[in-house]
N, C-alpha and C positions, 0 to 999 in steps of 0.2 A: 849269676848272669840274669836269672829271672827277676831278682830283686832290682837289678839295674834297669831292666826293661820296664818294670812296673813304675819305677821312679820317673823314667822318661815319659811314660804315658800320663802319669799324674801331672807332671809339669806341663805337658801339651794340653791336657784338659783344662787346667787352671788358666793357662794363657788364653785359650779360646774363650772361656767364660769371662775372663777379664776384658777381652776385646769386645765382647758383646754388651758389657755394662756401659751405660752412658756416664760421662764424667760427673764426678760428685764435688768438684771444686771449681771455683772461679779463677780464671787465669787471664792475663793481659800482657802482651809483649808488643812493643813498638819497634818496627824495623827502621832502617835508615831514612826512609821516605815519610815516616810518621804513620804508616798504615798500621792499624791495630789488628793483631791476631789474638782473638779472644775465645774463651769458652765461658758460658754463663749457665748456672742452674737457676731456672726461673719457674717457681711454682705457680700453680693456678691461683690467682689472687682471690681473697674473700671479700674484696671491695666491690664486687659485681654480683649480679643476681645468680641464684643457683642454676637457672637455665643457661645463663651466659657461661658460667663455670663449666657446665656439661658440654657446651659447644666448643670450648677451648680444648677439651679432652679428645675431641674427634680428630682422627688423622686427616691429612690432606687427601683430596680426591685424585682422580687420574691425572697424570701429567704427560707431557710429550705427545699430545694429540695433534693430528693434522687439523688444518683449518676446517675442512669439511666435517670432521668428527666433532670439533668444538662447536660448530654452528648447529649441528643436529642435536647434540647434547644440551646446548644452551636453549634452543627453541623448545625442546621438550620440558626442560626445567621451568622455563618462563611460563609456559602454559599451565603447568601444575601449580606453580607458586601463585600465578595470577588467579586461579580458581580459589585457592586458599585465601588470598587477599580479599577476593570478592565476597566470600562468605562472611568474613569479619567486617568488611567495609562495603556494604552493598552499593552498587552503582549500575548504570546502564552503559554498554559499550557498543559503539558502531564503528564500522570501517568506512572511511571517507577518503577523498582526494582533495587537497587544497593546493592551489597553484601548481597542479600536476605532481604534487608530492603526496604519497600515501601517508595517512595518519590514523591513529586510533582516537576516536572522539569519545571521551569518558565523561559521562554525565551523572551528577548526583541525583538521587531519587527526589530530593527536595532542592531545587535550584533557587536559592534565596538571593543570588547575585547574578541575574541574567545579563547584566551589562559588564561583567568581569570575565576574564579568561586567563588560565595558566597554561604556559607552553612548557612541555617536558621534552628534553632531549636525552634519550636513554644511554645507559652505560653499556659496556661490552667490548672494551678495547678498540673501538671504532670498526671492528670486523665482525661483530655479531650483536644481537639484541638481548641484553640481559636485564632490561628494565622497563620496557614500554608498558607492561601491565603493573609490575610491582612498584614502580616509582609513581604511577599516576593514580591508581585506584584508591589508595588510602587518602591521598591529598585531596582528590575530588570529593570524597565522602566527608572528610573532616572540615573542609573549607566551604562545603555546599556550593562549589564552583566548578564550571566546566574545565576540563583539562584536555588539551590537544597534545597527544604524544606523537612527535614527528618521527616517522620511519625513514630517516635520511639514508642516502646511499652509503654503502659500506666500503671500507678499504679491505684488501689492497686493490680491488678492481677500480675503486673510485677514491683516490687519495685526496688529501687537502687540496683545494678548499671545497670539495663537493658537499660535505656535510654542512659547512658554514653556509654555502649558497642555498641549499635546500631549506635550512631553518629560516634564513632571511626571506626566502620566497613565501613561506607560510606566514611569517610575521607581517610582511607587507600586506598580504591579503587580509589578515585579521585586523589590520589598522583601518580597513574600510568599514568595519563594524564596531570595533572597540577603540576607546580612547587609550593612548599609551599609558595614562595614569591608572588604567584599569587592567593592565597586562603585567604578568610576571613571567620570568623565564628561569628554568632551573634544570639541574641534572645531577647525576651521580657518576663518579669515575670519569670515563670518556665524556659523558654528558656534562660533567662539571667543567671539564676542560673546554668543551664546546660552548658552554654557556658564556664563559669569559671571552672566548674568541668571537662569538657572535656580537657581544656587546661592544667590543672594540671595533668590529667592522661596521656596525650600525653608526657608531660615532664618526667613523671615517666617511660614511655615505651621507652624513648630515640628516639621518633619519631620527625621529624622536625615540629616545630610549624608553624601555619599559619602566614600570614603577619600582620593580624589585628584581633581584637576582638571588638564586640559591646555588651555591657552589659546594656540593657535598662530596668531599674526598676527591679533590682535583689537583691541578698544578698549572703553572703558567710559563714553563721554560723547557723547551725540547732540546736546548743546547747543552745541558748538564744535568746530572742526577743529584737529587737531594740525599741526605744521609740515610733516611729511612729505607730507600731502595736497596741499600747495602745490608740492611738489618732484617728486613721482613719479606716474606712471600705473601701471596694473596690471602693465605689463611693465617697470616701472622708469623708465629714461630714454628709452624709446621709446614712442610713442603720444602723443596729444594730451590735454591737461588744461585745464580752465577756470581762468581767473584767479580766485584766491580772492575771494569776496564778490560775484562778478558774476552768479551764478545763485542762484535760490531753493533753500533746503535741501529735499532730497527728503523727502516724508512717506509714501512708498509703504509702508514698514515701520512707521514710528512712528505713523502715523495722526494722531489728535487728542490723543494722550497728551503730557503735559508733557515736553519733552526732558530735564528734570532729574528725572523720576520715578526713584526709586532702583532699581527693577527694570529699567526700560528702560536707564538709565545708571548702572551699579553704582558709578561713581566717587562718587556722592552717597549711597551706602548705607553702613550699618554693616557693614564688612567684617571686623570682629574675629571670630576663630574660624573663618575659612575653611579648608578642607582644604589640605594641602600642594599647591602648584600649580606646574606647569612652564610657563613662558612661552617661546615661540620666535618669533623674527622674523629679519629680514635687513636688510642695509645699504641696499638700494634698495626696501624694502617701503613701499608706500603707507600701511600701518598701523604703520610703525616707531614713530612717536610715540605712537600710541594704545596699543600694546603696552607700551612703556616707561612711560608715565604710569600705566597700570593696575597694572603690576608694582610701582611705587613706592607706590601706594595700599595694596596688600596689605602691603608692608613696613612702612609707617607704622602699619598696624593690628596689627602684631606677628605676622603670618602667616608660615609657611614658604613663601617664594616665590622661585623660581629663574628666572633669565633667561639664555637663550642667543641670541646675535646672530650670524648667519652673515654672512660678508663679501660685499658687493656684489650679492647675488642679489635678484631681485624678489619680489613678493608671492606667498606660498604656493608657493615654488619646488619643494617636496617632492612636488607633484603630477607632476613630471617624473621618472619613475623611472630615466631614463638617467643622471642626475647622481650622481657619487660623494657629493656633499654630501647628496643625498636619502637614500642608504643610511645616512649618518652621522646625519641627523636622525631617521630611523625608529629607529635604535638608541637614541638618547637618550630618545625617547618610550617605547619598549617597556621599557627598563631602569627608567625612572622608575615606570611603572605596576606593573611586577613587584615592585619594591622596596616600594612603598607597600601593595600588596594582600597581600604575603607577610609583613607584620609580625606 
């Protein structure tokens, strides 16, 4: 009897240990609808820097936070990360209001292009600020050019088109001082989406377009999800994601606007005549598909559109200043803006 009980105990322990072990094989099964049910064993690649490899080994952070918790956490991180950026890329920062919109006025220590200005619209899912420092400080330093980071109104309190309207108000005001050929507009994530939205709206309003756009990990279609949204979380392959189609589409930002509205979703707009645009994304970016799809839409419209895809890294990896790939990405961004504004 004791031997029998011991055997049962061993089987139970073995089963528990087996359940705790991650899968060691690749599997793929297609159901009747063609939906793939897969497991993949994906090692950390050696094709990226050692720093980037270490970042991929870090687990995902806290999930399922309330909006208030997310904003508090993001603000604290952005302040810390901004100070780190400022040490590496020294600049001066002022708080201003332009056209009744609060902005961060980020000034290089040596402003060699006083007649040029870059406009940054930060990321943060449209409901928080995860980039007004980190997206503007390095670019101001590297381009030796003023960057105006727009602190647009946030969703869900202020859904679309509030952020578009705020950015256009700032742009209109800057046109009083700067020629459009000496202005560039750019952003990451939500800011990348907003960049394309603002460009489409400027065209509708018959306002002169800026000289260049930077769409860094964005998308242009709120009516449907790209493939990468089913594969990756914000941290790439770490963190939980919902099964596609099992949750209602968020309307915090879109509100009651038709998801195919050409400003909200520039994929459905007339994109002919858009300024030269640099698109940047990465191999484990949740918006890899969205960035690539919008890039191709620009190409189909005959626009000067360039795409850079970094290996393996997750969404908006360039917010991590410790990565060599981040320095490389900043270099591409700064060189592109400098070339376009110095024509």
